[in-house]
C-alpha positions in Angstrom: 107.3 202.9 89.8 109.5 205.7 91.1 113.0 204.7 92.3 113.6 205.1 96.0 117.3 206.0 95.5 118.2 208.7 93.0 121.6 209.5 91.5 123.0 212.9 92.5 126.5 212.9 91.4 129.8 211.1 90.6 133.1 211.2 92.4 135.6 212.6 89.9 138.7 213.1 92.0 140.2 214.0 95.3 140.7 217.3 97.1 143.6 217.8 99.5 145.2 215.1 101.5 142.7 214.4 104.2 140.2 212.2 102.2 137.9 214.8 100.7 136.5 213.9 97.2 135.4 216.1 94.4 131.8 215.4 93.2 130.3 216.3 89.8 126.7 217.1 90.8 123.9 215.7 88.7 121.4 217.8 90.5 120.4 221.4 90.4 123.5 222.7 92.0 126.4 221.7 94.3 124.7 223.5 97.2 121.8 221.0 96.9 124.1 218.3 98.0 125.3 220.3 101.1 121.8 219.7 102.6 122.5 216.0 103.1 124.3 214.3 106.0 123.7 210.8 104.6 124.3 209.7 101.0 124.5 206.2 99.5 126.6 204.0 97.2 125.4 201.0 95.2 121.9 202.3 94.5 121.1 202.8 98.1 122.6 199.5 99.5 125.5 201.2 101.3 124.8 204.2 103.6 127.6 206.7 104.1 127.8 209.7 106.5 129.0 212.8 104.8 129.8 216.5 105.2 129.4 218.4 101.9 130.1 221.9 100.7 129.9 223.6 97.3 133.1 224.7 95.6 132.6 226.5 92.3 130.7 224.1 90.1 131.5 221.0 92.1 130.8 219.7 95.6 133.5 218.8 98.0 132.5 215.8 100.1 134.1 214.4 103.3 133.0 210.8 103.8 133.2 209.3 107.3 136.2 207.0 107.7 137.9 208.2 104.5 140.8 210.1 105.9 143.6 209.8 103.4 144.1 210.7 99.8 144.8 207.1 99.0 141.4 206.0 100.5 139.7 208.8 98.6 141.3 207.9 95.3 139.8 204.4 95.5 136.3 206.0 95.3 136.9 207.8 92.0 134.1 207.0 89.5 131.6 205.9 92.2 128.1 207.3 91.9 126.4 208.9 94.9 122.7 208.5 95.6 120.1 210.2 97.9 117.0 208.6 99.4 113.8 210.1 97.9 112.3 210.4 101.4 115.1 212.8 102.4 113.9 215.5 100.0 110.7 217.5 99.9 110.2 219.0 96.5 107.9 222.0 95.9 104.5 221.2 94.4 104.8 220.6 90.6 108.5 219.9 90.7 109.9 216.4 89.8 113.2 214.7 89.7 114.6 214.5 86.2 115.1 210.8 86.7 111.4 210.4 87.3 110.6 212.2 84.0 113.0 210.1 81.8 110.9 207.4 80.2 107.5 209.1 80.6 105.3 208.9 77.6 104.3 212.3 76.1 100.6 212.2 75.0 98.3 214.8 73.4 95.7 215.8 76.0 93.1 216.5 73.3 93.3 213.4 71.0 95.5 210.8 72.9 98.3 210.9 70.2 101.4 209.5 71.7 104.5 211.4 70.6 107.2 209.3 72.3 109.1 209.1 75.5 111.2 211.7 77.3 114.9 210.9 76.9 116.4 214.0 78.4 115.5 217.3 80.2 117.5 220.2 78.9 118.1 223.2 81.2 117.9 226.4 79.1 117.6 229.1 81.8 114.2 230.4 80.9 112.4 227.0 81.1 113.3 223.4 80.8 112.9 221.5 77.5 111.9 217.9 77.2 113.7 215.9 74.5 111.2 213.4 73.3 112.1 210.4 71.0 109.2 209.1 68.9 108.7 205.4 68.1 110.0 206.3 64.6 113.2 207.7 66.2 112.3 211.4 65.5 113.4 213.8 68.2 111.0 216.5 69.4 111.9 219.4 71.7 109.0 220.3 73.9 109.3 223.5 76.0 108.1 223.1 79.5 105.7 226.0 79.7 102.1 226.1 81.0 100.6 226.6 77.6 102.1 223.3 76.3 102.6 221.0 79.3 99.1 220.6 80.6 99.6 217.9 83.3 102.4 215.7 84.7 101.2 212.3 85.8 104.7 211.2 86.7 103.6 208.3 89.0 101.7 206.9 85.9 104.6 207.7 83.5 102.5 210.1 81.4 103.0 213.8 80.5 100.0 215.4 78.9 100.7 218.2 76.4 98.8 220.5 74.0 101.3 221.2 71.2 101.1 224.7 69.7 101.0 225.1 66.0 104.3 224.3 64.3 105.9 222.7 67.4 105.8 219.2 65.9 106.7 218.4 62.2 103.3 217.6 60.9 101.5 220.5 62.6 99.7 223.0 60.3 
């Protein structure tokens, strides 16, 4: 089952003296966070009103009722969340958190290669890091020729590995 609240970043420090915090974004970019007026603490249990702006490779976030550097300092280390319903992803796009743990299965012969443990951003295309039951790591490029179908709601990614991609391929 997909989580309703998704991690988007962590408060790593303060900015200025009026209560702004520096957030290390765990999403595509700091500007993604600037679209939100509401974020959450504690896996969605605590709603907070925010104003957010990108600043270099971080996001600067002003949280309602946090008006001093001392109050902001108390938030260091807290993780911020978004509500899934507040985001409309383009067709075929998924949150990385939804992909982690998905089983990677051969579309032609049902061979299970393992589970996705990480999604690596390379610039040209993403790469799935897949750990097999034998603890082998496979790197699967996310390209149309290899990743045939993503059934994220079912926890399955169907692939057609090209020759030489996996160790035992001839």
